[in-house]
N, C-alpha and C positions, 0 to 999 in steps of 0.2 A: 169572312165576316159578313154579317147581314148588313148590307149597305143602308137599307131604310132605317134600321136601328141606329147605325153609326151616324146617319144624318140627324136623327132626333137628338142624339147625345151631343154631338159637336155643335149643333145649331145654337145651343144654349151658351156656348163659350164664345166670347167676343172674337170675331174674325181678326186674325193677326195676333191673337194672344195664344197662350197654351204651349204645349210641347212641339218640337219640330214634326213629330208624327201627326199630331192633331192638325197642324197647319197644312201639311201635305195632303191629308185626307180632305180637309175643307175645300181645297182648291178643286177637287173633283166635282163639287156641288155648286160651283158658281153658275148662276142662272144665265144661260146663253141665248135667251129669247127676248131680251129687253127691246132690241130694235124692232122686232116683229110686232111686239105689243104696241109700241107707240106708232108705228107705221099704220097699223090697223085702226087705232083710235083716232088718228089724224086724217084718215081717209086716203092713205097711200099718196102722200105728196111727192113732188119731184125733189129729191135730195141732192141732185147734182149741183155742185158749186155752192151749196148752202153751208154757212158757218154754223156749227152745232156746239153748244156747251152741254156737256154731260155733268150736271151738278150732282156731286156725290157719286161720281162714276167709278170710284175704286181704281182698279188697274186697267180701265178701258172697257167697261162692261158692254157698252153699245157695240164696240168694234168686235167683241168676242162672238157676237151673233153671226152665224154663217150667212144670214139673209141681209146683213147690213150693206147698204150702198153709199154710206157716207165716205167721202175721200178722207184719207188719214190726215192730209195736210189741212183740212177744214175742221178737224175734230179737236176740241179742247175739253180737258177733264180737270175738274176742281174737286179735291177731296181732302178731308181732315186727317186721313191716315198717311203719314209720310212714307211708310214702307210700301203701301199700295202704289203711290205715285212713282216711287223708284222703279217698281216692277213694270208699271205701265210704260215708262220711258224706255225701258230695256226691250219690252215686247213690241212696242209700236213706235219706233224711232222717228217716224215722219209726223206723228201726232204731237199734240202739245199737252203737257201735264204740269199742273201747278198745285203745290201744297197750300191748303187753306188751313192755317193753324188755329182754328176756332175750337173752343172748348165743347166737348161732348162727353157726358159721363161714361158712356160705353166705349166710344171709338177714339176719343182723344182727351182723356181726363186731365192731361197736363197742358192743354191748349189755352188760348186767351179767350176769356168770356166776352161775348158780344162783339167779337172782332168783325168789322165791316167787310163786305166782299172786296177783294182786291180789284184794282182797275187793270183789266187785261189789254186795254188799248184799242178795243174794237167792240162792235155791237154784233149780236147774233140773230140769225134767222130762226133758229130753234134753240130753246133752252129746255132740257128734259131732265127730270129727276125721278128715278125709280126707287121706291121704298126708302126715301130720305126723310120725309116728314112723318114717317111712321116711327121715327126714333128721336124726335125733338118735341119740345113743349109747344103748346098752342101759341104762346106769345112769340117764340122763336120762329115758328112757321110763318106767322103773320108778318114779322119783321123781314125775314129773308125773301118771301114772295114779293114784297114791295120793292126790295133792292134788286131782285132778279128782273122784274118788269122794266126797270130802268136800263137794263143791259140789252133789251131787245132792239133790233133794227126796225125800221119802219115796215109795218106789215108782218112783223115776226110773231112767233107763237111760243108761249110758255105752257108746258104740260108737266104735271106730276101725279104720282099715284097716292092713294090713301086707302085705308082698310076700314070698312064698315063692320062694327062688331057683331051686328045682327044678321049679316048677309052670309048665307051658306055655312053657318057654324064657325065663322072666323075666330071669335073670341073663345068659344068652347075648345076648339082645336089647340089653341095656345095654352089654355088653363089645364087641359088634360095632360100636358107634358110635364107639369111640375107639381100637381096637386092631387090628393086623394079624391076618389069619386064623389064622396059626400061633400067635400069642400068645393069642388067644381060646381055642384048644384047650388050651393049657398051663394057663391060669387056670381053665378049667372042670374040668380034671382035678384041680387043687388043691382045688376046692370040692366035689368029688364027694360026700364024706361030711360036708360041713359042716352043722351044726345051725343056724348063723347065720354071716353074714359081712358085712363092710363094704367099700365101694368108694370110694376117694378120687380125685376128679378123673377118674373113669372108667377109670383105668389101674392104680391100686395096690390090690390085693385083700388083705384080711386075713381069714383063716379063723378063726371062733370068737373074734374079737377086734374091738374098736372101732377099732383102727388109729390113724391120725394125726388129731388134732382140734386143729388149730393156730389160734392167735389171729390169724395173718396171713391176710387175705382172699385174697391172691394165691396162697398155698400150699394153700388148701383152698376152691377155688371151688365144687365140688360134693361132696356127701357123701351116699351112699346106703347104707342098711342093709337086710339081708334076713334074715327069720326063717322057719324051716320051721314048718309047722302043728304038728308034734310038739313042737318046742321051745316054742312059745307055750302049748300045752296044759300042758306041764310047768311053765313059769314061772307060769302063772295057772290053776291047777286049778279055780278057782271060776268061771271065765268060759266062755262058749259061743263056739266058733270055727266060722265058716261059710265055705264056699268061695265064690269069686267068682260074681257074678250079672250079668245084663245085659251080657254080653260084656266085662266088666271083667277086670283081671288081679290085683286085690287081694282078699285074704281079709278077713274082718271078725271082729273081737273084740268080744264083747258081754257086758256085766255089767248085769243088771237089779236 
């Protein structure tokens, strides 16, 4: 099988959905460089003895990076996918995994809408979120960022990624996976001056709008949202915004 083609095919199917064969194949493409990304963006801090919350960390994605120096006992993962949390506990028994049963149209369509963050009983030196707010509405991102900042220890750091639609063909890449060439050009023209936009099921583009956020899983299988660097600076003037590193496509938002 052509693995690049397989990745393009399965990437459109919600992780942890699909046939057992699709699920097994997807596991081969879990990004294993997330720690290296944040380590570089944060200036290679000393991670020894630091409590780290991997928000939306799936089955322990930061720990999957061979470069990771976070001690397992200092690692906490919070994710809306119950099956991922179960697998993380099995793979990294010394780490801490908590199911956050909040609604997400793609990843947890049966979850509780607007569920507050759980109290984990401690504060964190680092809270990291890789490609989490690329799948939530703007309102939800704003709400969760405020809640996460309250979980930081004194001197702590919150960092998360976002995708600029105009940077390095990010939006074009996504559109080309689900749309004919002529429609791709039409949608790109619509997004030309967009400060932010959302894309539902790879085909329905909403410019400067959250678009459809439906409770029916079959109606909202994938939800992707894009923000320009300028928009994020305006929304969060107190944060630092850094461009992608390590051949990644995602920018980094940092609040120390």
